[in-house]
N, CA, C and O atoms as a Tinker XYZ file with bonds, in Angstrom:
   528  protein
     1  N    252.362000  201.483000   69.781000    73     2
     2  CA   252.720000  200.978000   71.100000    64     1     3
     3  C    252.217000  199.529000   71.175000    63     2     4     5
     4  O    251.014000  199.272000   71.208000    81     3
     5  N    253.046000  198.721000   71.199000    73     3     6
     6  CA   253.003000  197.019000   71.337000    64     5     7
     7  C    253.759000  196.696000   72.669000    63     6     8     9
     8  O    254.979000  196.716000   72.833000    81     7
     9  N    252.714000  196.369000   73.660000    73     7    10
    10  CA   252.971000  195.683000   74.852000    64     9    11
    11  C    253.058000  194.091000   74.713000    63    10    12    13
    12  O    252.374000  193.547000   73.846000    81    11
    13  N    253.804000  193.405000   75.470000    73    11    14
    14  CA   254.028000  192.211000   75.527000    64    13    15
    15  C    252.524000  191.441000   75.284000    63    14    16    17
    16  O    251.594000  191.922000   75.931000    81    15
    17  N    252.252000  190.409000   74.496000    73    15    18
    18  CA   251.139000  189.834000   74.444000    64    17    19
    19  C    250.061000  190.582000   73.565000    63    18    20    21
    20  O    248.949000  190.114000   73.320000    81    19
    21  N    250.499000  191.728000   73.149000    73    19    22
    22  CA   249.053000  192.570000   72.557000    64    21    23
    23  C    248.621000  191.995000   71.294000    63    22    24    25
    24  O    247.425000  192.144000   71.046000    81    23
    25  N    249.237000  191.449000   70.547000    73    23    26
    26  CA   248.584000  190.478000   69.547000    64    25    27
    27  C    247.892000  189.822000   69.873000    63    26    28    29
    28  O    246.765000  189.852000   69.377000    81    27
    29  N    248.220000  188.906000   70.862000    73    27    30
    30  CA   247.303000  187.763000   71.450000    64    29    31
    31  C    245.828000  188.339000   72.078000    63    30    32    33
    32  O    244.766000  187.721000   72.008000    81    31
    33  N    245.987000  189.427000   72.592000    73    31    34
    34  CA   244.809000  189.700000   73.267000    64    33    35
    35  C    244.088000  190.403000   71.831000    63    34    36    37
    36  O    242.908000  190.058000   71.764000    81    35
    37  N    244.429000  191.135000   70.886000    73    35    38
    38  CA   243.942000  191.781000   69.973000    64    37    39
    39  C    243.092000  190.817000   69.287000    63    38    40    41
    40  O    241.916000  191.039000   69.000000    81    39
    41  N    243.919000  189.408000   68.954000    73    39    42
    42  CA   243.231000  188.408000   68.157000    64    41    43
    43  C    241.919000  187.881000   68.923000    63    42    44    45
    44  O    240.912000  187.634000   68.260000    81    43
    45  N    241.928000  187.717000   70.239000    73    43    46
    46  CA   240.939000  187.312000   71.045000    64    45    47
    47  C    239.874000  188.262000   70.822000    63    46    48    49
    48  O    238.795000  187.901000   70.353000    81    47
    49  N    240.144000  189.551000   71.161000    73    47    50
    50  CA   239.039000  190.654000   70.816000    64    49    51
    51  C    238.429000  190.543000   69.505000    63    50    52    53
    52  O    237.208000  190.640000   69.386000    81    51
    53  N    239.068000  190.377000   68.676000    73    51    54
    54  CA   238.727000  190.206000   67.188000    64    53    55
    55  C    237.746000  189.206000   67.153000    63    54    56    57
    56  O    236.642000  189.433000   66.658000    81    55
    57  N    238.099000  187.930000   67.718000    73    55    58
    58  CA   237.324000  186.642000   67.503000    64    57    59
    59  C    235.847000  186.715000   68.381000    63    58    60    61
    60  O    234.821000  186.098000   68.095000    81    59
    61  N    236.034000  187.586000   69.450000    73    59    62
    62  CA   234.996000  187.825000   70.187000    64    61    63
    63  C    233.779000  188.911000   69.485000    63    62    64    65
    64  O    232.553000  188.874000   69.583000    81    63
    65  N    234.641000  189.824000   68.786000    73    63    66
    66  CA   233.471000  190.837000   67.915000    64    65    67
    67  C    233.379000  191.954000   69.036000    63    66    68    69
    68  O    233.069000  193.037000   68.539000    81    67
    69  N    233.535000  191.989000   70.209000    73    67    70
    70  CA   233.093000  192.964000   71.009000    64    69    71
    71  C    233.869000  192.875000   72.203000    63    70    72    73
    72  O    234.147000  191.735000   72.577000    81    71
    73  N    234.369000  194.064000   73.035000    73    71    74
    74  CA   234.883000  194.063000   74.179000    64    73    75
    75  C    233.834000  194.537000   75.192000    63    74    76    77
    76  O    233.079000  195.476000   74.941000    81    75
    77  N    233.808000  193.797000   76.446000    73    75    78
    78  CA   232.809000  194.223000   77.471000    64    77    79
    79  C    233.655000  194.694000   78.595000    63    78    80    81
    80  O    234.534000  194.006000   79.114000    81    79
    81  N    233.337000  195.930000   78.949000    73    79    82
    82  CA   234.448000  196.398000   80.262000    64    81    83
    83  C    233.328000  197.138000   81.092000    63    82    84    85
    84  O    232.296000  197.597000   80.603000    81    83
    85  N    233.692000  197.184000   82.431000    73    83    86
    86  CA   232.986000  197.935000   83.260000    64    85    87
    87  C    233.138000  199.476000   82.783000    63    86    88    89
    88  O    234.145000  199.881000   82.203000    81    87
    89  N    232.132000  200.208000   83.063000    73    87    90
    90  CA   232.202000  201.595000   82.240000    64    89    91
    91  C    233.473000  202.365000   82.892000    63    90    92    93
    92  O    234.008000  203.194000   82.155000    81    91
    93  N    234.012000  202.189000   84.177000    73    91    94
    94  CA   235.187000  202.836000   84.702000    64    93    95
    95  C    236.385000  202.545000   83.739000    63    94    96    97
    96  O    237.275000  203.385000   83.611000    81    95
    97  N    236.414000  201.234000   82.990000    73    95    98
    98  CA   237.534000  201.212000   82.226000    64    97    99
    99  C    238.020000  202.178000   81.148000    63    98   100   101
   100  O    239.176000  202.480000   80.852000    81    99
   101  N    236.859000  202.591000   80.633000    73    99   102
   102  CA   236.859000  203.970000   79.630000    64   101   103
   103  C    238.025000  205.017000   80.301000    63   102   104   105
   104  O    239.006000  205.409000   79.670000    81   103
   105  N    237.745000  205.353000   81.580000    73   103   106
   106  CA   238.725000  206.350000   82.235000    64   105   107
   107  C    240.044000  205.762000   82.484000    63   106   108   109
   108  O    241.040000  206.484000   82.440000    81   107
   109  N    240.139000  204.418000   82.762000    73   107   110
   110  CA   241.123000  203.750000   83.242000    64   109   111
   111  C    242.335000  203.534000   81.973000    63   110   112   113
   112  O    243.554000  203.577000   82.137000    81   111
   113  N    241.660000  203.313000   80.797000    73   111   114
   114  CA   242.453000  203.327000   79.622000    64   113   115
   115  C    243.193000  204.748000   79.093000    63   114   116   117
   116  O    244.276000  204.920000   78.533000    81   115
   117  N    242.253000  205.588000   79.468000    73   115   118
   118  CA   242.899000  206.910000   79.042000    64   117   119
   119  C    243.929000  207.372000   79.634000    63   118   120   121
   120  O    244.839000  208.031000   79.131000    81   119
   121  N    243.752000  206.893000   81.171000    73   119   122
   122  CA   244.887000  207.139000   82.186000    64   121   123
   123  C    246.159000  206.444000   81.895000    63   122   124   125
   124  O    247.274000  206.924000   82.101000    81   123
   125  N    245.865000  205.067000   81.309000    73   123   126
   126  CA   247.205000  204.378000   80.949000    64   125   127
   127  C    247.793000  204.966000   79.684000    63   126   128   129
   128  O    249.021000  204.969000   79.599000    81   127
   129  N    247.137000  205.419000   78.778000    73   127   130
   130  CA   247.642000  206.247000   77.792000    64   129   131
   131  C    248.530000  207.319000   78.087000    63   130   132   133
   132  O    249.679000  207.502000   77.687000    81   131
   133  N    247.677000  208.135000   79.000000    73   131   134
   134  CA   248.436000  209.149000   79.575000    64   133   135
   135  C    249.838000  208.887000   80.341000    63   134   136   137
   136  O    250.919000  209.443000   80.149000    81   135
   137  N    249.576000  208.109000   81.050000    73   135   138
   138  CA   251.020000  207.579000   81.899000    64   137   139
   139  C    251.835000  207.165000   80.741000    63   138   140   141
   140  O    252.967000  207.635000   80.849000    81   139
   141  N    251.676000  206.446000   79.655000    73   139   142
   142  CA   252.775000  206.300000   78.781000    64   141   143
   143  C    253.186000  207.697000   78.136000    63   142   144   145
   144  O    254.269000  207.879000   77.581000    81   143
   145  N    252.482000  208.380000   78.235000    73   143   146
   146  CA   253.073000  209.702000   77.416000    64   145   147
   147  C    253.876000  210.407000   78.598000    63   146   148   149
   148  O    254.983000  210.888000   78.356000    81   147
   149  N    253.344000  210.467000   79.826000    73   147   150
   150  CA   254.162000  210.887000   80.978000    64   149   151
   151  C    255.723000  210.470000   81.069000    63   150   152   153
   152  O    256.748000  211.138000   81.209000    81   151
   153  N    255.450000  208.965000   80.920000    73   151   154
   154  CA   256.992000  208.114000   81.217000    64   153   155
   155  C    257.546000  208.167000   79.840000    63   154   156   157
   156  O    258.409000  207.338000   79.549000    81   155
   157  N    257.172000  209.010000   78.982000    73   155   158
   158  CA   257.806000  208.915000   77.640000    64   157   159
   159  C    258.053000  207.808000   76.723000    63   158   160   161
   160  O    258.920000  207.779000   75.849000    81   159
   161  N    257.051000  206.737000   77.062000    73   159   162
   162  CA   256.975000  205.742000   76.300000    64   161   163
   163  C    256.331000  206.015000   74.839000    63   162   164   165
   164  O    256.554000  205.451000   73.767000    81   163
   165  N    255.458000  207.072000   75.169000    73   163   166
   166  CA   254.828000  207.572000   73.916000    64   165   167
   167  C    255.282000  209.019000   73.664000    63   166   168   169
   168  O    255.516000  209.695000   74.666000    81   167
   169  N    255.427000  209.545000   72.529000    73   167   170
   170  CA   255.771000  210.799000   72.311000    64   169   171
   171  C    254.401000  211.492000   71.897000    63   170   172   173
   172  O    253.387000  210.849000   71.627000    81   171
   173  N    254.492000  212.869000   71.878000    73   171   174
   174  CA   253.040000  213.476000   71.831000    64   173   175
   175  C    252.363000  213.118000   70.261000    63   174   176   177
   176  O    251.151000  212.975000   70.100000    81   175
   177  N    253.127000  213.033000   69.423000    73   175   178
   178  CA   252.361000  212.483000   68.339000    64   177   179
   179  C    252.046000  210.957000   68.492000    63   178   180   181
   180  O    250.937000  210.669000   68.040000    81   179
   181  N    252.661000  210.043000   68.952000    73   179   182
   182  CA   252.236000  208.724000   69.093000    64   181   183
   183  C    250.951000  208.718000   70.106000    63   182   184   185
   184  O    249.963000  207.999000   69.958000    81   183
   185  N    251.120000  209.492000   70.977000    73   183   186
   186  CA   249.717000  209.829000   71.978000    64   185   187
   187  C    248.505000  210.124000   71.247000    63   186   188   189
   188  O    247.429000  209.534000   71.347000    81   187
   189  N    248.815000  211.168000   70.450000    73   187   190
   190  CA   247.702000  211.634000   69.515000    64   189   191
   191  C    246.980000  210.584000   68.844000    63   190   192   193
   192  O    245.760000  210.431000   68.909000    81   191
   193  N    247.963000  209.709000   68.056000    73   191   194
   194  CA   247.261000  208.611000   67.139000    64   193   195
   195  C    246.736000  207.650000   68.330000    63   194   196   197
   196  O    245.552000  207.343000   68.194000    81   195
   197  N    247.305000  207.174000   69.342000    73   195   198
   198  CA   246.766000  206.264000   70.145000    64   197   199
   199  C    245.064000  206.635000   70.876000    63   198   200   201
   200  O    244.172000  205.823000   71.121000    81   199
   201  N    245.063000  208.125000   71.081000    73   199   202
   202  CA   244.128000  208.636000   71.757000    64   201   203
   203  C    242.905000  208.628000   70.529000    63   202   204   205
   204  O    241.740000  208.440000   70.879000    81   203
   205  N    243.209000  208.822000   69.222000    73   203   206
   206  CA   242.308000  209.228000   68.047000    64   205   207
   207  C    241.762000  207.504000   67.805000    63   206   208   209
   208  O    240.573000  207.273000   67.586000    81   207
   209  N    242.654000  206.543000   67.871000    73   207   210
   210  CA   242.294000  205.041000   67.630000    64   209   211
   211  C    241.198000  204.735000   68.629000    63   210   212   213
   212  O    240.128000  204.237000   68.281000    81   211
   213  N    241.485000  205.039000   69.846000    73   211   214
   214  CA   240.596000  204.634000   70.833000    64   213   215
   215  C    239.443000  205.410000   70.802000    63   214   216   217
   216  O    238.492000  204.789000   71.276000    81   215
   217  N    239.109000  206.752000   70.351000    73   215   218
   218  CA   237.949000  207.397000   70.190000    64   217   219
   219  C    237.204000  206.975000   69.017000    63   218   220   221
   220  O    235.994000  207.148000   68.869000    81   219
   221  N    238.109000  206.323000   68.060000    73   219   222
   222  CA   237.461000  205.562000   66.978000    64   221   223
   223  C    236.869000  204.338000   67.170000    63   222   224   225
   224  O    235.866000  203.963000   66.563000    81   223
   225  N    237.474000  203.698000   68.013000    73   223   226
   226  CA   237.171000  202.251000   68.552000    64   225   227
   227  C    235.906000  202.521000   69.308000    63   226   228   229
   228  O    234.946000  201.758000   69.198000    81   227
   229  N    235.873000  203.721000   70.171000    73   227   230
   230  CA   234.590000  203.877000   70.872000    64   229   231
   231  C    233.310000  204.276000   69.962000    63   230   232   233
   232  O    232.172000  203.870000   70.201000    81   231
   233  N    233.642000  205.096000   68.924000    73   231   234
   234  CA   232.470000  205.492000   67.988000    64   233   235
   235  C    231.842000  204.548000   67.120000    63   234   236   237
   236  O    230.711000  204.650000   66.645000    81   235
   237  N    232.846000  203.414000   66.911000    73   235   238
   238  CA   232.446000  202.267000   65.998000    64   237   239
   239  C    231.691000  201.168000   66.920000    63   238   240   241
   240  O    231.075000  200.234000   66.406000    81   239
   241  N    231.780000  201.342000   68.253000    73   239   242
   242  CA   230.954000  200.623000   69.104000    64   241   243
   243  C    231.809000  199.100000   69.442000    63   242   244   245
   244  O    231.205000  198.047000   69.649000    81   243
   245  N    233.012000  199.201000   69.447000    73   243   246
   246  CA   233.916000  198.132000   69.710000    64   245   247
   247  C    233.742000  197.712000   71.085000    63   246   248   249
   248  O    233.801000  196.527000   71.414000    81   247
   249  N    233.542000  198.605000   71.845000    73   247   250
   250  CA   233.428000  198.480000   73.356000    64   249   251
   251  C    232.160000  198.456000   73.869000    63   250   252   253
   252  O    231.432000  199.411000   73.597000    81   251
   253  N    231.654000  197.391000   74.692000    73   251   254
   254  CA   230.587000  197.516000   75.156000    64   253   255
   255  C    230.750000  197.994000   76.942000    63   254   256   257
   256  O    231.364000  197.257000   77.714000    81   255
   257  N    230.277000  198.959000   77.285000    73   255   258
   258  CA   230.504000  199.751000   78.359000    64   257   259
   259  C    229.440000  199.132000   79.327000    63   258   260   261
   260  O    228.252000  199.318000   79.063000    81   259
   261  N    229.801000  198.399000   80.445000    73   259   262
   262  CA   228.688000  197.843000   81.212000    64   261   263
   263  C    228.618000  199.143000   82.561000    63   262   264   265
   264  O    229.559000  199.675000   83.150000    81   263
   265  N    227.106000  199.360000   82.729000    73   263   266
   266  CA   226.804000  200.078000   83.699000    64   265   267
   267  C    227.550000  199.989000   85.212000    63   266   268   269
   268  O    227.793000  198.870000   85.664000    81   267
   269  N    227.849000  200.996000   85.855000    73   267   270
   270  CA   228.408000  200.748000   87.290000    64   269   271
   271  C    227.402000  201.454000   88.036000    63   270   272   273
   272  O    227.588000  202.621000   88.383000    81   271
   273  N    226.209000  200.741000   88.341000    73   271   274
   274  CA   225.295000  201.644000   89.009000    64   273   275
   275  C    225.308000  201.358000   90.760000    63   274   276   277
   276  O    226.104000  200.591000   91.301000    81   275
   277  N    224.551000  201.927000   91.279000    73   275   278
   278  CA   224.889000  201.814000   92.790000    64   277   279
   279  C    224.658000  200.434000   93.450000    63   278   280   281
   280  O    225.111000  200.177000   94.566000    81   279
   281  N    224.011000  199.648000   92.794000    73   279   282
   282  CA   223.771000  198.053000   93.375000    64   281   283
   283  C    225.064000  197.377000   92.858000    63   282   284   285
   284  O    225.482000  196.501000   93.615000    81   283
   285  N    225.824000  197.598000   91.680000    73   283   286
   286  CA   226.983000  197.094000   91.861000    64   285   287
   287  C    228.249000  197.557000   92.486000    63   286   288   289
   288  O    229.250000  196.865000   92.671000    81   287
   289  N    228.069000  198.946000   92.822000    73   287   290
   290  CA   229.060000  199.466000   93.838000    64   289   291
   291  C    228.892000  198.833000   95.104000    63   290   292   293
   292  O    229.860000  198.340000   95.683000    81   291
   293  N    227.678000  198.806000   95.606000    73   291   294
   294  CA   227.366000  198.333000   96.896000    64   293   295
   295  C    227.664000  196.673000   96.847000    63   294   296   297
   296  O    227.934000  196.118000   97.912000    81   295
   297  N    227.623000  196.036000   95.838000    73   295   298
   298  CA   227.940000  194.417000   95.743000    64   297   299
   299  C    229.554000  194.375000   96.034000    63   298   300   301
   300  O    230.118000  193.556000   96.761000    81   299
   301  N    230.106000  195.334000   95.377000    73   299   302
   302  CA   231.753000  195.509000   95.511000    64   301   303
   303  C    232.133000  195.798000   96.767000    63   302   304   305
   304  O    233.089000  195.200000   97.263000    81   303
   305  N    231.516000  196.650000   97.384000    73   303   306
   306  CA   231.807000  197.373000   98.903000    64   305   307
   307  C    231.149000  196.088000   99.943000    63   306   308   309
   308  O    231.662000  196.032000  101.060000    81   307
   309  N    230.272000  195.274000   99.689000    73   307   310
   310  CA   230.089000  194.442000  100.691000    64   309   311
   311  C    230.754000  193.134000  100.448000    63   310   312   313
   312  O    230.584000  192.310000  101.347000    81   311
   313  N    231.482000  192.758000   99.418000    73   311   314
   314  CA   232.368000  191.698000   98.994000    64   313   315
   315  C    233.452000  191.891000  100.002000    63   314   316   317
   316  O    233.773000  190.922000  100.690000    81   315
   317  N    234.019000  192.980000  100.155000    73   315   318
   318  CA   235.154000  193.026000  101.238000    64   317   319
   319  C    234.949000  192.546000  102.561000    63   318   320   321
   320  O    235.881000  192.124000  103.245000    81   319
   321  N    233.733000  192.594000  102.963000    73   319   322
   322  CA   233.243000  192.029000  104.556000    64   321   323
   323  C    233.860000  190.366000  104.647000    63   322   324   325
   324  O    234.213000  189.823000  105.693000    81   323
   325  N    233.880000  189.807000  103.419000    73   323   326
   326  CA   234.169000  188.352000  103.538000    64   325   327
   327  C    235.147000  187.753000  102.661000    63   326   328   329
   328  O    235.255000  186.591000  102.271000    81   327
   329  N    235.943000  188.944000  102.393000    73   327   330
   330  CA   237.111000  188.700000  101.545000    64   329   331
   331  C    238.341000  188.380000  102.271000    63   330   332   333
   332  O    238.917000  189.168000  103.022000    81   331
   333  N    238.738000  187.116000  101.997000    73   331   334
   334  CA   239.954000  186.646000  102.998000    64   333   335
   335  C    241.250000  187.905000  102.906000    63   334   336   337
   336  O    241.521000  188.570000  101.906000    81   335
   337  N    241.826000  187.970000  104.074000    73   335   338
   338  CA   242.823000  189.138000  104.100000    64   337   339
   339  C    244.248000  188.736000  103.123000    63   338   340   341
   340  O    245.222000  189.471000  102.965000    81   339
   341  N    244.079000  187.571000  102.627000    73   339   342
   342  CA   245.441000  187.416000  101.854000    64   341   343
   343  C    245.105000  187.984000  100.465000    63   342   344   345
   344  O    246.042000  188.027000   99.668000    81   343
   345  N    244.261000  188.292000  100.182000    73   343   346
   346  CA   243.725000  189.154000   98.809000    64   345   347
   347  C    244.105000  190.539000   98.990000    63   346   348   349
   348  O    243.878000  191.194000  100.007000    81   347
   349  N    244.785000  191.014000   97.793000    73   347   350
   350  CA   245.135000  192.452000   97.792000    64   349   351
   351  C    244.250000  192.593000   96.679000    63   350   352   353
   352  O    244.371000  191.968000   95.626000    81   351
   353  N    243.157000  193.620000   96.994000    73   351   354
   354  CA   242.156000  193.909000   95.724000    64   353   355
   355  C    241.748000  195.484000   95.620000    63   354   356   357
   356  O    241.068000  196.065000   96.465000    81   355
   357  N    242.139000  195.919000   94.751000    73   355   358
   358  CA   241.983000  197.464000   94.652000    64   357   359
   359  C    240.504000  197.610000   94.416000    63   358   360   361
   360  O    239.715000  196.752000   94.019000    81   359
   361  N    240.280000  198.884000   94.743000    73   359   362
   362  CA   238.761000  199.306000   94.826000    64   361   363
   363  C    238.330000  199.239000   93.045000    63   362   364   365
   364  O    237.232000  198.813000   92.686000    81   363
   365  N    239.108000  199.600000   92.323000    73   363   366
   366  CA   238.555000  199.591000   90.702000    64   365   367
   367  C    238.564000  198.189000   90.304000    63   366   368   369
   368  O    237.789000  197.800000   89.431000    81   367
   369  N    239.392000  197.394000   90.887000    73   367   370
   370  CA   239.403000  196.076000   90.483000    64   369   371
   371  C    238.293000  195.415000   91.045000    63   370   372   373
   372  O    237.729000  194.582000   90.336000    81   371
   373  N    237.838000  195.643000   92.273000    73   371   374
   374  CA   236.588000  195.084000   92.828000    64   373   375
   375  C    235.475000  195.567000   92.156000    63   374   376   377
   376  O    234.483000  194.839000   92.103000    81   375
   377  N    235.454000  196.710000   91.609000    73   375   378
   378  CA   234.249000  197.105000   90.816000    64   377   379
   379  C    234.121000  196.369000   89.293000    63   378   380   381
   380  O    233.088000  196.103000   88.680000    81   379
   381  N    235.262000  196.179000   88.972000    73   379   382
   382  CA   235.175000  195.416000   87.636000    64   381   383
   383  C    234.763000  193.771000   87.758000    63   382   384   385
   384  O    234.161000  193.139000   86.891000    81   383
   385  N    235.197000  193.295000   88.934000    73   383   386
   386  CA   234.748000  191.907000   89.014000    64   385   387
   387  C    233.254000  191.973000   89.623000    63   386   388   389
   388  O    232.514000  191.003000   89.461000    81   387
   389  N    232.810000  193.109000   90.321000    73   387   390
   390  CA   231.522000  192.853000   90.684000    64   389   391
   391  C    230.539000  193.211000   89.407000    63   390   392   393
   392  O    229.460000  192.632000   89.282000    81   391
   393  N    230.920000  194.050000   88.616000    73   391   394
   394  CA   230.316000  194.548000   87.185000    64   393   395
   395  C    230.243000  193.408000   86.131000    63   394   396   397
   396  O    229.331000  193.347000   85.307000    81   395
   397  N    231.231000  192.531000   86.205000    73   395   398
   398  CA   231.244000  191.182000   85.477000    64   397   399
   399  C    230.127000  190.352000   86.092000    63   398   400   401
   400  O    229.206000  189.892000   85.417000    81   399
   401  N    230.257000  190.176000   87.461000    73   399   402
   402  CA   229.281000  189.062000   88.096000    64   401   403
   403  C    228.121000  189.648000   87.896000    63   402   404   405
   404  O    227.302000  188.792000   87.562000    81   403
   405  N    227.555000  190.948000   87.953000    73   403   406
   406  CA   226.288000  191.505000   87.997000    64   405   407
   407  C    225.649000  191.279000   86.497000    63   406   408   409
   408  O    224.461000  191.017000   86.308000    81   407
   409  N    226.629000  191.424000   85.473000    73   407   410
   410  CA   226.090000  191.044000   84.246000    64   409   411
   411  C    226.213000  189.716000   83.745000    63   410   412   413
   412  O    226.140000  189.461000   82.543000    81   411
   413  N    226.382000  188.937000   84.557000    73   411   414
   414  CA   226.365000  187.348000   84.095000    64   413   415
   415  C    227.486000  186.861000   83.534000    63   414   416   417
   416  O    227.408000  185.789000   82.933000    81   415
   417  N    228.535000  187.440000   83.608000    73   415   418
   418  CA   229.786000  186.441000   83.000000    64   417   419
   419  C    230.208000  185.459000   83.909000    63   418   420   421
   420  O    229.959000  185.395000   85.113000    81   419
   421  N    230.857000  184.716000   83.227000    73   419   422
   422  CA   231.479000  183.347000   83.974000    64   421   423
   423  C    232.848000  183.510000   84.202000    63   422   424   425
   424  O    233.467000  182.982000   85.125000    81   423
   425  N    233.392000  184.379000   83.196000    73   423   426
   426  CA   235.134000  184.752000   83.201000    64   425   427
   427  C    235.444000  186.264000   83.083000    63   426   428   429
   428  O    234.669000  187.161000   82.750000    81   427
   429  N    236.548000  186.334000   83.376000    73   427   430
   430  CA   237.063000  187.574000   83.318000    64   429   431
   431  C    238.521000  187.656000   82.606000    63   430   432   433
   432  O    239.263000  186.734000   82.946000    81   431
   433  N    239.036000  188.517000   81.748000    73   431   434
   434  CA   240.207000  188.518000   81.208000    64   433   435
   435  C    241.170000  189.489000   81.655000    63   434   436   437
   436  O    240.853000  190.668000   81.498000    81   435
   437  N    242.349000  189.217000   82.212000    73   435   438
   438  CA   243.204000  190.137000   82.614000    64   437   439
   439  C    244.475000  189.552000   82.913000    63   438   440   441
   440  O    244.408000  188.385000   83.299000    81   439
   441  N    245.769000  190.124000   82.826000    73   439   442
   442  CA   246.926000  189.707000   83.374000    64   441   443
   443  C    247.297000  190.480000   84.797000    63   442   444   445
   444  O    248.436000  190.656000   85.231000    81   443
   445  N    246.165000  190.860000   85.358000    73   443   446
   446  CA   246.593000  191.341000   86.883000    64   445   447
   447  C    246.469000  190.368000   87.833000    63   446   448   449
   448  O    245.402000  189.842000   88.150000    81   447
   449  N    247.573000  190.114000   88.305000    73   447   450
   450  CA   247.543000  188.856000   89.312000    64   449   451
   451  C    246.736000  188.843000   90.428000    63   450   452   453
   452  O    246.332000  187.785000   90.911000    81   451
   453  N    246.367000  190.321000   91.045000    73   451   454
   454  CA   245.468000  190.316000   92.032000    64   453   455
   455  C    244.006000  190.430000   91.933000    63   454   456   457
   456  O    243.187000  190.366000   92.850000    81   455
   457  N    243.771000  190.640000   90.458000    73   455   458
   458  CA   242.319000  190.486000   89.994000    64   457   459
   459  C    242.061000  188.975000   89.787000    63   458   460   461
   460  O    240.984000  188.448000   90.063000    81   459
   461  N    243.221000  188.259000   89.236000    73   459   462
   462  CA   243.056000  186.795000   88.916000    64   461   463
   463  C    242.688000  186.136000   90.155000    63   462   464   465
   464  O    241.750000  185.341000   90.215000    81   463
   465  N    243.405000  186.452000   91.132000    73   463   466
   466  CA   243.660000  185.714000   92.404000    64   465   467
   467  C    242.203000  185.949000   93.281000    63   466   468   469
   468  O    241.786000  185.131000   94.101000    81   467
   469  N    241.627000  187.031000   92.991000    73   467   470
   470  CA   240.105000  187.363000   93.866000    64   469   471
   471  C    239.010000  186.984000   92.989000    63   470   472   473
   472  O    237.903000  186.800000   93.496000    81   471
   473  N    239.198000  186.827000   91.580000    73   471   474
   474  CA   238.000000  186.286000   90.656000    64   473   475
   475  C    237.102000  185.356000   91.273000    63   474   476   477
   476  O    235.914000  185.677000   91.277000    81   475
   477  N    237.465000  184.167000   91.843000    73   475   478
   478  CA   236.909000  183.329000   92.275000    64   477   479
   479  C    235.791000  183.603000   93.635000    63   478   480   481
   480  O    234.788000  183.015000   94.039000    81   479
   481  N    236.520000  184.754000   94.050000    73   479   482
   482  CA   235.651000  185.254000   95.468000    64   481   483
   483  C    234.325000  185.842000   94.837000    63   482   484   485
   484  O    233.283000  185.896000   95.488000    81   483
   485  N    234.434000  186.313000   93.424000    73   483   486
   486  CA   233.079000  186.784000   92.827000    64   485   487
   487  C    232.368000  185.873000   91.960000    63   486   488   489
   488  O    231.482000  186.208000   91.174000    81   487
   489  N    232.847000  184.590000   92.165000    73   487   490
   490  CA   232.068000  183.450000   91.142000    64   489   491
   491  C    232.834000  183.553000   89.634000    63   490   492   493
   492  O    232.364000  182.973000   88.656000    81   491
   493  N    233.668000  184.098000   89.589000    73   491   494
   494  CA   234.402000  184.237000   88.285000    64   493   495
   495  C    235.655000  183.361000   88.118000    63   494   496   497
   496  O    236.320000  182.958000   89.072000    81   495
   497  N    235.908000  183.115000   86.895000    73   495   498
   498  CA   237.110000  182.386000   86.462000    64   497   499
   499  C    238.090000  183.657000   86.043000    63   498   500   501
   500  O    237.748000  184.625000   85.364000    81   499
   501  N    239.085000  183.468000   86.484000    73   499   502
   502  CA   240.007000  184.567000   86.075000    64   501   503
   503  C    241.034000  183.906000   84.999000    63   502   504   505
   504  O    241.720000  182.924000   85.283000    81   503
   505  N    241.064000  184.604000   83.634000    73   503   506
   506  CA   241.915000  184.103000   82.772000    64   505   507
   507  C    242.743000  185.118000   82.234000    63   506   508   509
   508  O    242.382000  186.260000   81.949000    81   507
   509  N    244.013000  184.574000   82.096000    73   507   510
   510  CA   245.271000  185.425000   81.648000    64   509   511
   511  C    245.667000  184.860000   80.378000    63   510   512   513
   512  O    246.318000  183.827000   80.223000    81   511
   513  N    245.100000  185.829000   79.248000    73   511   514
   514  CA   245.464000  185.018000   77.924000    64   513   515
   515  C    246.990000  185.046000   77.774000    63   514   516   517
   516  O    247.456000  184.195000   77.017000    81   515
   517  N    247.758000  185.803000   78.313000    73   515   518
   518  CA   249.226000  185.578000   78.099000    64   517   519
   519  C    250.189000  184.257000   78.876000    63   518   520   521
   520  O    251.381000  184.006000   78.695000    81   519
   521  N    249.137000  183.511000   79.835000    73   519   522
   522  CA   249.582000  182.465000   80.285000    64   521   523
   523  C    248.865000  181.498000   80.237000    63   522   524   525
   524  O    249.255000  180.496000   80.836000    81   523
   525  N    247.627000  181.454000   79.544000    73   523   526
   526  CA   246.753000  180.325000   79.462000    64   525   527
   527  C    247.456000  179.189000   78.285000    63   526   528
   528  O    246.884000  178.128000   78.034000    81   527
């Protein structure tokens, strides 16, 4: 399954050596793969291959899962108090941004326009590799 820009993202991940993500991302990725199966962009065999590869990547430590503790969840929840109404920020995206902030990151990589717009409210620079 090759999505637009996947090679560029893969190259960046290889250069970085490891991918850090809020631990909720593990479930989100599995849900994305399942959505592709449901929408028939993947057949059952392809879905099995993708899931096995993801599990192999997990076993090899490619992903660094950042903890999503109570303090991070509280920080994300409180951020909404001062977030201007112009921002459309989903709860899971707020958790990703708060997690990156809590772990000392200065930037976050995504192609989600809502996360990119809200990143500065969390003290982060939003980066979209597909348009940088």
